[in-house]
C-alpha positions, 0 to 999 in steps of 0.5 A: 596572206598574198603572193606577188611575183614579178619580173623585170619588164623592160630593157631600162629597168635592169642595168650593168655598173662597173666600178673600176674601170667605170662602166655603165649600160642599159643594154648588156644582156648580163647582170654581174656581181663580183671582180672580173681582175684588178683592172676590171672589178666592182660588178653589180646591177639594178633591177626594177619591179614595176605595179608592186601592189602591196598596200602601205602598212602591209606585213612583208612575210616573205620575199626573194628574188630568182637570178638564171644563172649564165657563167661563174668566172673564177670562184663564187664571191659572197654578194649583197641585196640591197633596195632603194630607199625611195617612195616610188623608183624610177627607171635607170638613166647612167651611172651618175643616176645609179650611184646616187641612188639611196640604198636600204641595208645589205643582205649577204648571198653566197651562192653554193654553185652557180651552174649556167641555166639554173635558177637560184634563189636569194635568201630572206629579203623581208627586211629590204622590201619592209623598209620600202613599203613603210615609208610615208609616201608608198603607194600601192602600184609604186614601183621598187628597185633592187641592187646586187654588188660584191664587196667593194674594192678588188678582192686579189682574185677572179670571182664573178658571177653572170646572170641573165638580163632582160636583154638576154632572154625576157622570160630569163630577166631577174624575179621577185617574189614577195608574200605579203599579209594586208592591215585591217583597214586598208580595204581588204579586211571587212569588219561586219557589225550585227544589228 
């Protein structure tokens, strides 16, 4: 089994999106998921990880993300992590680009607490990463994207998690940790024949 530890590495590889009232930015210092009030809600964010050196056909044994909390506004919402269903995810451009990306299935996440300055780890995300790695045109070294959001529409009360983005502090940008086992025949395993 091989461990791969990734972190967002440039400003355009994480972004903040708000559906109501619509907003999008590549230079915000925050990641947010949740609702602020009845005029500003459905906050979400995207994160792109490059140089994902997992060979196609590998088995994803474990995968989690880490976010460093900045603040909790109101109560803790149920949030969702998705992946972009793409062979080699591009960096973010604008709201239309963000909204138009195909998504994998989602994994729900309701943190038990959210204390500023603390790193929090998501539940198991291996099904999301496996779906991307299993794509026919996936190649080791490609990039992948994940999304963090809450349930759509105004939830009736303030419930918003804020985490650090790359622009806040590069060392506190979101992380993706993957353990995988390469399949035989990808160059990792070798068979020796006895003469």
